[in-house]
N, C-alpha and C positions, 0 to 999 in steps of 0.2 A: 571458479575458471575464468568465470565473464565473457568479455566480447572475444577474447583469444580465441575460446574453445568452441565458438559460435559456428564454424563450418568445417568441425574436425569429423573427419570419417571415423575414427577411434570412439570419437562421445557417440555419434549416431549410432554405431553398432552396439555399443553398450546400452544406452537406451532402449534399443530396438530387443536386447537380448531380456532386459527386465521389462520388459512389456509396457514403457512409455508411449504415451500418444505420441503422434507424426505431427511434428510442428509443421503448422498452414500459416499461409498469410491471412492476417486479421480481417474480417469482415467489417464493412460498417458499422454492424450493432456493436461489436465488439471494440471497437474504437470510442477512446474519450478525447474528445475535444476541448480544450482549455484555454480561454482566453488570457492573452499575455500579462494584462496586468494580476490575477489570479495562478500565473504560473509558480511561482517561488512558493506560495503556500500550498499547492498542490504538489510539489515536489520534497518538500518538507515534510508533509503527511507521509507521502509514500515511502519516503527515506526512514521515518521512524515509526513502521508499519508494526514492528515488533516490540514497541517499545510501547504497548498499552499495558495500564493495570487492569486486573481483572478481579471479579468477586470471588466468592468460594466455590461459584457454579463454573466457574472459568469464562463467564461475560464481561467483557468490556466494559468498564465505567469511567474511565478517563486515560486521557495520554498522559506520561510519566514524563514531566518537561525537563525533570533533571536527565534521565536516561537519553532522551530523544535529543536532549542539547549536545551530547557526546557523539552522536550520528550526525546530527547536523556539522558538526565541526568537522569530523573524518571526510564528511560529503563535499566540505567547504560551501556549506549554504548560511548564509547570515539574513536574520528575519530582520527586518525592520517592523517599527509598530503597526503600519497599517497593514503588513503582511502576517503577522501574529494574530491580527485580529480576525482575519480571514481564516487562519489556519483554525484557530480556535471557533469560527461558527461552521465551518468542516467538520470538526472533533463532534460539538452539541449536534449537527444533522446525522452523524453516523449514529451516536448514541440513541438520538431518537428512532432512526431506522430499526437498529436492533432490539429497541424496546416494545415496539410496536405491538399491542396486544392483540390484535386482530391476523396477524401473519406469525405462522408457526417459522421459529428458524430452525434452519436444516442445518448446519453448520457453525461453527463460532469463528469468529472473525470476520472481517470487513477486505477486502483486497479491491486496489484501485490500480489498474495498469494504465502506465502510459503509454 
């Protein structure tokens, strides 16, 4: 439903009925600040966040660029070589965080909010 339903009383009533948490304004701690030169790479990553390849245990191992490209085309995101390099840096960072042996992974997946 997207932005059109953002201020819908019907949607708010439905969410309350099913026990959804109340929407609150983001705190400073919940806000991700992105430098303008990195915006396209972060936007591409968040747009393709459902296009990860997973291992047999459901842990993300790599971004599936063929499927991600479809998401980027629908979102009208064009990556130049510099943006793609930044995207790959973000991908490697996320994979590194997921695979840290000293931290227990509480849930599968990584979500970035803009």
